[in-house]
N, C-alpha and C positions, 0 to 999 in steps of 0.2 A: 613423406610429409602428408601427401594426399590421403594415404591410407589411415594415418593417425587422425586427420580431420574427419574422415568418414566415420571412424569408430566413435569419436566424441559426439558427432552429430547423431548417430544412431542412439547412443546412450542418453542423450539429452532430449531427443524428440519422440522416440518410440513410446516411452512410458506415458507421457501426457496424452498421446494419440490413443493408446489403448484405454486409458482411463476415460477419455471422452467417449469412446465407442461404448464402453460398458455403461456409462451414464445415460447415453442416448437410448440404449436397449431397455434399461430399467425405466427410463422416462416414457418410452413407448408403452410399456405395460401399464404404468400409472394412468396415462392418458386414455388408453383403451378402457380402463376400469371406470372412467368418468363418461364413457360413451362418445368420445370424440376421436377424430382421425389424427394420428401423430403428425402426418405430413401437413395437415391443415393448421394444427397448433404451432408446430415449429415454423411454418411459413409465416404465420401471423407474428410470431416472435421476431423473426429476422426482419420482416417488413417494418415492425414498430421500431426496431433498433437501427437498421441500416437502409430501410426503404425510402426514407425522406431526409432532407438535410437537417431538420430540427432534431429528429431522433438520433441521427449520427453524431451531431454536435453534443447532445446530452450524454451520449456514450463517452465522448472525449472528456467531458466535464467530470464524470464519475471516474474515468480512468485516471485522471490527474491525482485525485485524492488517494485512490488505491495504490497508485504507483509510488508516491512518496512514502506512505505508511508501509507498503510491502517491502520497499528497499530498506527501511529502518529495521524491519524484522529479519529480512534476509541477511543483512550485514552482521547482525548479532548472531544469527544461526551459523554463519561462516566461522565465527569465533568460538563456536560451541556453546553459545548462550541463547536463552529463549526470552525474548523481549515481548511480554504480553501487555506492555503498557502503552501500546500505540494509540489506543482510544483516548487516554488522558493526554498523551503527548500531542495529538492532533488538536485537542481543545486548548491546551496550554499555548501552543504555537499560535493558534488563531487569536487567542486573547492578547498575547504579547504584541502581535502585529496590529491589532485593533487599538490598543492603548497607545502605541507609538503613532499611529495614524491620527488619533484624536489629539495628541499632544502637539504634533507638528503644526505650524501655521499653514493656513490654506494656500498661501502663495509659494510654499516650498516646491521647487522644481521636481518633476517626476524622477529625473535622473538621480536625485538625492533622496527623495522621499521613499521610493520603492526599495532601494537597497537598505535603507534604515529600518523599514518595516520588516523586511526579510531577515535582517540581522537581529531584530528584537525577537522574532519568532524562533530563530536559530538559537539565541542565547537561552531562552526559556526551555527549549528542547534539550539543550546541552545540560542544563541543571536537572531536569526531570529524568533524562536518560542516564546522566552520569552518576546520580545518587545511588541507584541500584548497583552500578559497577563498583563504586567505592565501598558500599556495604558488603558486597560479595568478596572483594579483594582483601579488605582490612579486617572484616569480622566474620567472614564465612557465611553470611546470609545468602540464601538461595535466591537468585534473581527472579525466578518464577513467582515465588511468594511475594517478594518485594514489589514487583511490577504489578501484580494483581491488586495488592492492597493500595498501591499508589493510584491506581485507577479510581478507586472509591474516594480516596483522600483528596486528590486534585480536583476531580469533578465536583465534589461537595464544596470544596473551598471556592472554586470559581462560581458555583451557584450562589453561595453566600455573598460574595463580592458583588455580583450582578444585582441580586435582589436588594441588598442593603445599601449599595453605594452608586452603582453605575447604570441602573436600568432607566429606560425612558418611559415615563407615564406608567401604565399598567402592563407593559410588555416584559419580556425576559431577555431583552437585548440592550446593548449599549447604544450611545449616540452614533451616528454615522461618522466614519473617518473623514478628516478634512484634507488629508493628503495621503498619497501612497496607492491610490486605486490604479489598477492596470486595465487596459482595454479588453473588451470582449472580442472574440474571434469574428463576430458578426460585422465588426467595423472593417475587416479585411475581406470577409467572405459574406456578402449580403444574404445569401441563402440560409445562413445560420441564424437569422433574425429571431429574437425571442429566447434563444438558448443561453444557458449560463456558462457555456464554454468560454474560456478566456486565456490570456497570454501565459498564465501560470502552467498551462499544459506544456508549453515549450520549456519552462523551468524544470518540470518533471522529467522531460526527455533529457535535458542537460544533466540532471542529477543522476539518471541511469548511466549515461556515458561516463560521468565522473566516477561512479561506483565501480564500473567495469575497469576503468584505467587504474583506480586506486588498488583494487583487489588483485589484478593480474599484471600490473606493470610497475609497481612500486615496492620497495623493501617493506614498508609498513603493511601493505596488503599481503605480502608473503608471510610476514610474521603473524598476522591475524589468521590466515588460513592454516598455518602450521599449528598455532595454538588451538584452533578448533579441531583439527584432525587428531593430534596427539600432544596434549599439553605437557606431559612428562618429558617426552623426547624434545619438544621445543625448548623447554626450560634447560635441559641438559646441553642443548646446542648453543645456549647463550641468550635466548629470547626471554625477556622479562614478561612472563605470561600475565602476571597481575596487572602490569601497566597496559598490556595489550587489551585485556578485558575491560579495564576502565575506559580506555580510548574507544573501544568498539561500542560499548553501551552509550557513551556520550554522543558518538557519531550517529548511532541508531536513533537516539532521541532527537537530534537535529533534523535528520531526514524526515522522520514522522511528523515533527512539529511543523515543518515547512508545508506539509499537506494542508494544514489549516488555513494557509494564506489563500488557497483556492477559493474558499468561501468568503473570507473577509475582504481581500483585496480585489478579487475578480468578479464576485457575484453580489452579495448583499451589502457589502461595504460597512458591516458592523458585526460584532460578535454576538451570537445568539446561543443561549443555553440549550444544550441538547442537539445542536446542529449535526454532530458527528453521526448519529443514527446507527451506531454499530460498525462504522467503516473501519475502525481500528482493529476490531475483532475479525472482520471479513478479510482484512489484509494478511492475517495469519495464513488463511487458505491461499491467498495470492502468492505469498512467499513459498509455500509448500509446493503448489502446483507449478510455480515458476522455477522449481529446483534450486532456489537460492542464488540464481544467476540474474544479474541486473536486467539483461534483455529478456530473460524468461519471465521476470517479474512484470515487465511492461506488457508482454503478451497475455499473461495471466490476468493482469488488471483489466486489460481490454476485454477479455473473455467474460469475466465476472460483471463488468460494467454492461456488457451486451445483454447478459442474462437479466440484470436488474432493470434496464430500460425496456428490453423486449417483454419482460414479464408484465409491464403495464398494459400491453396490448392484448393479453390473453386472459385477463381477469373474468371476462364474460364467458369464457369457454371452460376454464378449469379454476379451482380455488387459487387464490394468490400465493398460498403456501407452496404451490407446485414448484415455483422457482427456487425457494429455499431448500426444498427437498432435492432438487437437481444439484444445487450447490453442494449440499452435504454428500450426495452420491459421488460427485466428482472427487471430493476430498478423500472419501473412503476408498474409492477405486484407485486413486493415485497412490495412496499408502499401500494398498494391497498389490497393485500391479508392478510397482517399481522393482522389487526384488525378483519377482517372477520373470519380468521382461528381461532384466539384466542376466538372469541365469539362462534364459532362452538364447539371448544374443551370444553369450560365451559358449554355449553348447553348439550353436550353429557355426561359430568361428572354428571351434576344434574339429567339427566334422569336415569343414572345408579344408582345413590345414592337413587333415589326415588323408 
């Protein structure tokens, strides 16, 4: 049992570590080309992200959105599907939560208002994520094409609704919600004062635990993983793969959509056009680096959030695109190193066994 756990830990942890080392080495080269010291730049980055309570809290805030969206992409990938619609699902979920928060009376108790806002976000995510699943299962439409196009359609539709019907004055956001707001973490940890980090961070951690339980401890999760690994064999064994795909895409949409509540319920308290800022696309990298494992997604989200927040502290030393380059290098290194590291691990095991 211990040997089995050790093998699984090696296969899960070594590829990301190797990818990170490759990214750091290439990052060193780029930093040197700009005439700066890599240790100084990385030190400033870590200090900006973890060296003060505000920076660390901002990392948690960014981790929240990336975790929800990353889980939505990872869950679909486990089923053998590629959900590229997280950007629109984030926005749609935020919009649903905002509309519910605006409709509810101001006197609505938080114990009722918050679940209703979360439910509204989840319902919108269910629709936006479930539609590609239905189109794939019933009509053979490829989920990649459908989710890419839905990003444009949904974001354009939300922009039209805001501009024509719901915006306040000359802004591009709705009115503030009257109910459903959640506390910021600074109310419990005063050192986080001024940060956007809020209680939805705990919701994101709970979602990761739920995903782990569902994937690895339930029959539905087993069917989902089986359909992802070998759909023909899964179908032959009695699993209705089409139904699994529809369910997986719907759940993926729900998880990604809940990420929008981080902004609406915990930070600004209104929906604002363009607030996602590419988080749904970055979440694809989060899922890949996290190896499609719920806990790996949390760690990857924290890593990319650290890069994002730490990057704000190094703009005076290197171009701001440096962080984006590092993110890209990590993704490429991860894709390239996984098969090589796995082959090296198998070769080492055979050598030890011999």
